[in-house]
C-alpha positions as a Markdown table, in Angstrom:
| # | Residue | x | y | z |
|---|---|---|---|---|
| 1 | Met | 0.0 | -0.1 | -0.2 |
| 2 | Tyr | 1.3 | 3.6 | -1.2 |
| 3 | Phe | 0.9 | 6.5 | 0.9 |
| 4 | Gly | -2.0 | 8.4 | -0.9 |
| 5 | Glu | -3.9 | 5.0 | -1.0 |
| 6 | Lys | -3.6 | 4.6 | 3.0 |
| 7 | Val | -4.9 | 8.3 | 2.9 |
| 8 | Arg | -8.0 | 7.4 | 0.7 |
| 9 | Gln | -8.4 | 4.7 | 3.3 |
| 10 | Leu | -8.6 | 6.3 | 6.6 |
| 11 | Arg | -10.7 | 9.0 | 4.7 |
| 12 | Ala | -13.2 | 6.3 | 3.7 |
| 13 | Glu | -13.2 | 5.0 | 7.3 |
| 14 | Arg | -14.6 | 8.2 | 8.5 |
| 15 | Asn | -16.7 | 8.5 | 6.0 |
| 16 | Leu | -15.3 | 11.9 | 4.6 |
| 17 | Thr | -15.6 | 13.7 | 1.4 |
| 18 | Gln | -12.5 | 14.9 | -0.1 |
| 19 | Pro | -13.4 | 18.2 | 0.3 |
| 20 | Gln | -14.4 | 17.7 | 3.9 |
| 21 | Leu | -10.6 | 16.4 | 4.4 |
| 22 | Ala | -9.0 | 18.8 | 2.1 |
| 23 | Gln | -10.7 | 21.3 | 4.2 |
| 24 | Ala | -9.7 | 19.9 | 7.8 |
| 25 | Ile | -6.2 | 19.8 | 6.1 |
| 26 | Gly | -6.0 | 23.1 | 5.5 |
| 27 | Ile | -5.1 | 22.2 | 1.2 |
| 28 | Glu | -6.9 | 22.6 | -1.9 |
| 29 | Gln | -9.1 | 19.4 | -2.8 |
| 30 | Ser | -7.4 | 19.1 | -5.9 |
| 31 | Tyr | -3.7 | 19.0 | -4.0 |
| 32 | Leu | -5.5 | 15.9 | -1.9 |
| 33 | Ser | -6.9 | 14.3 | -4.4 |
| 34 | Lys | -2.7 | 14.5 | -6.2 |
| 35 | Leu | -2.1 | 12.8 | -3.0 |
| 36 | Glu | -4.3 | 10.3 | -2.8 |
| 37 | Asn | -3.1 | 9.0 | -6.2 |
| 38 | Asp | 0.5 | 9.3 | -5.4 |
| 39 | Lys | 1.3 | 11.7 | -7.7 |
| 40 | Ser | 2.5 | 13.7 | -4.6 |
| 41 | Val | 4.1 | 13.9 | -1.6 |
| 42 | Pro | 3.4 | 15.5 | 1.3 |
| 43 | Ser | 5.7 | 18.3 | 2.9 |
| 44 | Ala | 6.2 | 18.4 | 6.7 |
| 45 | Asp | 3.1 | 21.0 | 7.7 |
| 46 | Ile | 0.9 | 18.9 | 5.1 |
| 47 | Phe | 1.9 | 16.1 | 6.9 |
| 48 | Gln | 1.0 | 17.2 | 10.5 |
| 49 | Gly | -2.1 | 18.4 | 8.8 |
| 50 | Ile | -3.1 | 15.1 | 7.9 |
| 51 | Leu | -2.4 | 13.7 | 11.6 |
| 52 | Arg | -4.4 | 16.8 | 13.1 |
| 53 | Ala | -7.2 | 15.7 | 10.7 |
| 54 | Phe | -7.7 | 12.4 | 11.6 |
| 55 | Ser | -6.6 | 12.4 | 14.8 |
| 56 | Ile | -4.0 | 10.0 | 15.0 |
| 57 | Asp | -0.3 | 9.6 | 15.4 |
| 58 | Ala | 2.3 | 9.0 | 12.7 |
| 59 | Ala | 2.7 | 4.9 | 13.5 |
| 60 | Thr | -0.7 | 5.0 | 12.7 |
| 61 | Leu | -0.6 | 6.6 | 9.6 |
| 62 | Leu | 2.2 | 5.0 | 8.0 |
| 63 | Ala | 1.2 | 1.3 | 9.4 |
| 64 | Gly | 0.8 | -1.0 | 6.1 |
| 65 | Val | 2.7 | 1.9 | 3.5 |
| 66 | Asp | 5.3 | 0.6 | 1.5 |
| 67 | Glu | 8.5 | 0.6 | 3.2 |
| 68 | Lys | 10.8 | 1.8 | 0.3 |
| 69 | Gln | 7.9 | 4.7 | -0.2 |
| 70 | Ile | 8.5 | 5.8 | 3.8 |
| 71 | Arg | 12.3 | 5.4 | 2.9 |
| 72 | Ser | 12.6 | 7.3 | 0.0 |
| 73 | Glu | 10.2 | 9.6 | -0.2 |
| 74 | Leu | 8.9 | 10.6 | 2.9 |
| 75 | Arg | 11.6 | 10.2 | 5.5 |
| 76 | Gln | 12.4 | 14.3 | 5.1 |
| 77 | Val | 8.9 | 14.5 | 7.6 |
| 78 | Pro | 10.5 | 15.1 | 10.7 |
| 79 | Glu | 7.4 | 12.9 | 12.2 |
| 80 | Val | 8.6 | 10.2 | 9.6 |
| 81 | Ala | 12.4 | 10.7 | 10.4 |
| 82 | Asp | 11.6 | 9.9 | 14.2 |
| 83 | His | 9.2 | 7.4 | 13.1 |
| 84 | Leu | 12.0 | 5.4 | 11.3 |
| 85 | Lys | 14.3 | 5.9 | 14.3 |
| 86 | Ser | 12.3 | 4.4 | 16.6 |
| 87 | Gln | 11.8 | 1.5 | 14.6 |
| 88 | Val | 15.6 | 1.1 | 14.2 |
| 89 | Ile | 15.5 | 1.5 | 18.0 |
| 90 | Thr | 12.8 | -1.5 | 18.5 |
| 91 | Arg | 14.3 | -3.2 | 16.2 |
| 92 | Val | 17.6 | -3.4 | 17.8 |
| 93 | His | 16.1 | -4.1 | 20.8 |
| 94 | Arg | 14.5 | -7.3 | 19.7 |
| 95 | Val | 17.9 | -8.6 | 18.0 |
| 96 | Lys | 19.8 | -7.9 | 21.1 |
| 97 | Ser | 16.8 | -9.3 | 23.3 |
| 98 | Trp | 16.6 | -12.4 | 20.8 |
| 99 | Leu | 20.7 | -12.9 | 21.2 |
| 100 | Tyr | 20.8 | -12.8 | 24.9 |
| 101 | Ala | 17.9 | -15.3 | 24.9 |
| 102 | Ser | 20.1 | -17.4 | 22.3 |
| 103 | Gly | 23.0 | -16.8 | 24.3 |
| 104 | Ala | 21.5 | -17.4 | 27.8 |
| 105 | Ala | 20.1 | -20.8 | 26.4 |
| 106 | Leu | 23.4 | -21.9 | 24.8 |
| 107 | Val | 25.5 | -21.2 | 27.3 |
| 108 | Leu | 22.8 | -22.7 | 30.2 |
| 109 | Gly | 22.4 | -26.1 | 27.8 |
| 110 | Leu | 26.1 | -26.6 | 27.7 |
| 111 | Ala | 26.3 | -25.9 | 31.9 |
| 112 | Leu | 23.7 | -28.6 | 32.2 |
| 113 | Gly | 24.9 | -31.2 | 30.1 |
| 114 | Phe | 28.4 | -30.6 | 31.6 |
| 115 | Ala | 26.8 | -31.0 | 35.0 |
| 116 | Gly | 25.2 | -34.5 | 33.9 |
| 117 | Tyr | 28.0 | -35.7 | 32.0 |
| 118 | Arg | 29.9 | -35.3 | 35.4 |
| 119 | Gly | 27.5 | -36.0 | 38.0 |
| 120 | Leu | 27.6 | -32.2 | 39.8 |
| 121 | Leu | 24.1 | -32.3 | 41.0 |
| 122 | Phe | 23.1 | -35.5 | 41.1 |
| 123 | Ser | 26.3 | -38.0 | 41.9 |
| 124 | Asn | 27.3 | -40.7 | 40.0 |
| 125 | Gln | 28.5 | -42.6 | 43.3 |
| 126 | Gln | 27.0 | -44.9 | 45.5 |
| 127 | Phe | 28.5 | -45.1 | 48.9 |
| 128 | Asn | 28.0 | -48.8 | 50.7 |
| 129 | Tyr | 28.4 | -49.1 | 54.1 |
| 130 | Glu | 27.9 | -52.5 | 56.5 |
| 131 | Ser | 26.9 | -53.2 | 59.9 |
| 132 | Leu | 27.9 | -56.5 | 61.7 |
| 133 | Gly | 25.0 | -56.5 | 64.2 |
| 134 | Val | 22.6 | -54.6 | 66.6 |
| 135 | Leu | 24.1 | -52.8 | 69.7 |
| 136 | Leu | 22.3 | -53.1 | 73.2 |
| 137 | Pro | 21.6 | -49.8 | 75.0 |
| 138 | Gly | 24.8 | -49.1 | 76.8 |
| 139 | Glu | 27.1 | -51.1 | 74.6 |
| 140 | Ser | 30.3 | -49.3 | 72.7 |
| 141 | Pro | 29.7 | -48.4 | 69.5 |
| 142 | Ser | 33.1 | -50.9 | 69.0 |
| 143 | Tyr | 31.3 | -53.8 | 70.5 |
| 144 | Phe | 31.4 | -55.9 | 67.8 |
| 145 | Asp | 34.9 | -54.7 | 66.2 |
| 146 | Thr | 36.9 | -55.3 | 69.3 |
| 147 | Phe | 35.0 | -58.5 | 70.9 |
| 148 | Asp | 38.0 | -60.9 | 70.1 |
| 149 | Met | 40.5 | -58.7 | 71.4 |
| 150 | Val | 38.2 | -58.2 | 74.4 |
| 151 | Leu | 37.4 | -61.9 | 74.6 |
| 152 | Thr | 41.0 | -62.5 | 74.8 |
| 153 | Ala | 41.6 | -60.0 | 77.5 |
| 154 | Gln | 39.0 | -61.4 | 79.6 |
| 155 | Leu | 40.5 | -65.0 | 78.9 |
| 156 | Ala | 43.6 | -63.7 | 80.2 |
| 157 | Gly | 42.4 | -62.4 | 83.2 |
| 158 | Gly | 40.6 | -65.7 | 84.3 |
| 159 | Met | 37.8 | -66.1 | 82.4 |
| 160 | Ser | 36.9 | -70.2 | 82.0 |
| 161 | Leu | 36.9 | -71.9 | 78.6 |
| 162 | Glu | 33.4 | -72.8 | 79.1 |
| 163 | Glu | 32.4 | -69.1 | 79.8 |
| 164 | Arg | 34.4 | -68.0 | 77.3 |
| 165 | Ala | 32.5 | -70.6 | 74.6 |
| 166 | Gln | 29.1 | -69.3 | 75.7 |
| 167 | Arg | 30.3 | -66.0 | 75.4 |
| 168 | Val | 31.1 | -66.5 | 71.7 |
| 169 | Val | 27.9 | -68.6 | 70.9 |
| 170 | Glu | 26.0 | -65.5 | 72.2 |
| 171 | His | 27.9 | -63.1 | 70.1 |
| 172 | Asn | 27.6 | -65.7 | 67.3 |
| 173 | Lys | 23.9 | -65.3 | 67.5 |
| 174 | Arg | 23.9 | -61.5 | 67.6 |
| 175 | Leu | 25.4 | -61.2 | 63.9 |
| 176 | Ala | 23.2 | -60.2 | 61.3 |
| 177 | Leu | 25.2 | -58.2 | 58.8 |
| 178 | Asp | 23.4 | -55.4 | 57.0 |
| 179 | His | 24.6 | -53.1 | 54.2 |
| 180 | Gln | 23.0 | -50.1 | 53.0 |
| 181 | Val | 23.7 | -48.1 | 49.6 |
| 182 | Leu | 23.5 | -44.9 | 50.5 |
| 183 | Asp | 23.8 | -41.6 | 47.5 |
| 184 | Val | 25.8 | -39.2 | 50.3 |
| 185 | Tyr | 28.8 | -39.9 | 51.8 |
| 186 | Arg | 28.2 | -39.7 | 55.7 |
| 187 | Gly | 32.0 | -40.3 | 56.9 |
| 188 | Lys | 33.5 | -43.6 | 57.7 |
| 189 | Thr | 31.1 | -44.8 | 60.6 |
| 190 | Tyr | 27.8 | -43.4 | 61.6 |
| 191 | Leu | 25.1 | -44.4 | 64.0 |
| 192 | Glu | 21.8 | -45.5 | 63.1 |
| 193 | Lys | 18.5 | -46.5 | 65.7 |
| 194 | Val | 17.0 | -49.6 | 64.7 |
| 195 | Pro | 14.2 | -51.9 | 67.0 |
| 196 | Gly | 16.1 | -53.3 | 69.9 |
| 197 | Gly | 19.1 | -51.1 | 69.8 |
| 198 | Ser | 21.3 | -49.2 | 67.2 |
| 199 | Arg | 23.9 | -50.2 | 64.4 |
| 200 | Val | 27.0 | -48.8 | 63.5 |
| 201 | Tyr | 27.5 | -48.6 | 59.8 |
| 202 | Glu | 31.2 | -48.8 | 58.4 |
| 203 | Phe | 32.0 | -47.6 | 55.3 |
| 204 | Thr | 33.2 | -50.4 | 52.8 |
| 205 | His | 33.5 | -49.0 | 49.2 |
| 206 | Ala | 32.3 | -46.7 | 46.8 |
| 207 | Ser | 31.1 | -47.8 | 43.7 |
| 208 | Glu | 30.0 | -45.9 | 40.1 |
| 209 | Phe | 26.1 | -46.4 | 38.5 |
| 210 | Glu | 24.3 | -44.0 | 35.8 |
| 211 | Arg | 21.5 | -41.7 | 37.6 |
| 212 | Pro | 18.7 | -41.3 | 35.3 |
| 213 | Gln | 18.5 | -37.5 | 36.4 |
| 214 | Asn | 22.0 | -37.3 | 34.7 |
| 215 | Arg | 20.8 | -38.4 | 31.7 |
| 216 | Trp | 18.1 | -36.0 | 31.3 |
| 217 | Leu | 19.8 | -33.2 | 32.4 |
| 218 | Met | 22.7 | -34.1 | 29.5 |
| 219 | Leu | 19.2 | -34.1 | 27.2 |
| 220 | Leu | 18.0 | -30.8 | 28.6 |
| 221 | Gly | 21.5 | -29.4 | 28.3 |
| 222 | Ala | 21.9 | -30.7 | 24.6 |
| 223 | Leu | 18.3 | -29.2 | 23.5 |
| 224 | Leu | 19.2 | -25.9 | 25.4 |
| 225 | Ala | 22.1 | -25.6 | 23.5 |
| 226 | Phe | 20.7 | -26.7 | 20.3 |
| 227 | Gly | 17.9 | -23.8 | 20.6 |
| 228 | Gly | 20.9 | -21.1 | 21.3 |
| 229 | Ile | 22.4 | -22.3 | 18.1 |
| 230 | Val | 19.8 | -22.4 | 16.1 |
| 231 | Gly | 18.4 | -19.1 | 17.7 |
| 232 | Phe | 21.5 | -17.3 | 16.8 |
| 233 | Ile | 21.7 | -19.1 | 13.0 |
| 234 | Val | 17.7 | -17.3 | 12.6 |
| 235 | Glu | 18.3 | -13.7 | 13.7 |
| 236 | Gly | 21.2 | -13.8 | 11.4 |
| 237 | Arg | 19.2 | -14.9 | 8.5 |
| 238 | Leu | 16.3 | -12.9 | 9.3 |
| 239 | Arg | 18.6 | -9.5 | 9.5 |
| 240 | Ser | 20.0 | -10.6 | 6.2 |
| 241 | Val | 16.7 | -11.2 | 5.1 |
| 242 | Arg | 15.7 | -7.3 | 6.1 |
| 243 | Ala | 18.4 | -6.0 | 4.9 |
C-alpha cells in the first residue's frame, strides 16, 4: 500500500469526502486528489495537517505503507524520521533480546550437559556401608570390632574356657550383617537407631552407577544448546533478509 492509498482508506473509514478532508488539512481538494493518487508527496506541514485531521500519530498513519516509499519519499518529514528512528531502536532491542536469549540458552545448555555428564548435581557414586549387628543399649559402638580383643583379655584375666565358649555363641547369635547403599557420603562410620538398639555402619567402598537424572540433564542441556545455536542462525538469516 502506498501513502496516498492509506490516506484514501482512512478518509473512507471516517466517511469524509475529499472536500471535507482537504478543508480539515488546510489544502486544496485538487492537491488532496494528487496525494491520494500518489502523484505528490506531503510536505512536513501537510503531513502534520493529515495527522491532526485524522487525530492519529505517525505510526498509525504509516502502518502498512510501503517501506521503500517511506524511506525514499517521506523520510524528510520530521515525524517520519522520528518514526524510522523508533523502528530502528525497536529492532535493535529485539535483536539484542533474541541474541541474549539464544546466548543464555546455549550457556545454560552447555552447563547442564556438563553437570549431567560429570554428575555435579546428582552424584554418579554410591557409598556402601556395612553393619555387623545390633548394639544393645549402653554397649560401645566398637563392640563388634573389639569383641575378640576384649574376650582374649578377659580370658587372660581368668575367664574360664566354658564361659568363653558361651560368650562366643551369644556373640555369633547377635551377628546379623546388614548393608546400606547411600547416595551421599556419611563419613567412615555413622550410628542409626533400630528396633532393639542401634547399628554402627562402616564405610566399605564407593561404586559408580549411571543416574537417570543425569541422562535427563544431558538431554535437556543438548536441547537448550541446540536451541541457542538455532537462535543465532535464525537471527542472522532474518537480519540478512531485512537488509
